[in-house]
C-alpha positions in Angstrom: -14.4 -0.9 3.6 -13.9 -1.5 0.0 -12.3 0.9 -2.8 -11.3 -1.2 -5.8 -10.3 -4.9 -7.1 -7.0 -5.7 -8.1 -8.8 -5.8 -11.8 -10.3 -2.1 -11.4 -6.7 -0.6 -10.3 -5.8 -2.4 -13.2 -7.7 -0.9 -15.2 -7.3 2.7 -13.7 -3.6 2.1 -14.6 -4.3 0.8 -17.9 -2.1 -1.9 -17.7 -1.8 -5.9 -18.6 -3.1 -8.9 -16.0 1.0 -9.4 -15.9 2.5 -5.9 -15.7 4.4 -5.5 -12.3 5.4 -2.3 -11.1 9.0 -1.8 -9.7 7.7 0.3 -6.7 4.7 1.8 -4.7 4.9 4.0 -1.9 1.4 4.5 0.4 1.3 8.0 1.9 -1.0 8.0 4.8 -1.5 3.8 4.4 -4.1 3.9 7.5 -4.4 0.3 7.8 -3.3 -1.2 4.7 -6.3 -2.4 3.6 -6.2 -0.6 0.0 -2.8 -1.3 0.1 -2.9 -5.3 -0.1 -5.1 -4.5 -3.0 -2.1 -2.7 -5.0 0.9 -4.9 -3.5 0.8 -7.6 -6.0 1.6 -5.4 -8.4 4.8 -4.0 -7.2 8.1 -5.8 -6.3 8.3 -3.7 -3.3 6.0 -1.8 -1.3 6.7 0.7 1.6 4.2 3.1 3.6 4.0 6.0 5.7 1.5 6.9 8.5 1.5 8.7 11.7 -0.9 7.2 13.5 0.6 5.1 15.9 -2.4 2.3 15.8 -2.5 2.2 12.5 1.2 1.9 12.1 0.7 -0.9 14.3 -1.2 -2.8 11.8 0.4 -2.3 8.9 3.3 -3.9 10.9 1.8 -6.6 11.5 0.8 -7.0 8.2 4.5 -7.0 7.0 4.6 -3.3 5.5 8.0 -1.7 4.9 7.3 1.2 7.2 8.6 4.5 6.0 9.8 7.3 8.8 8.3 10.6 8.4 9.0 13.7 10.4 5.7 13.2 12.8 6.1 9.7 13.1 6.4 8.8 17.0 
């Protein structure tokens, strides 16, 4: 599912093309496709997700997962 492009996300944040943020935390990242669009703008990216299958996909995509109290 298309949510936004990198340039649209930069416009939403009102930042220049060379701007980089320190960290991104995506809460409820799902399969990580939207996170992949945002990730190039940040030095570090962390995700949370309670769904086991989605956590597996996020891991395969190389995202750093943060455990939540409902993660099992």
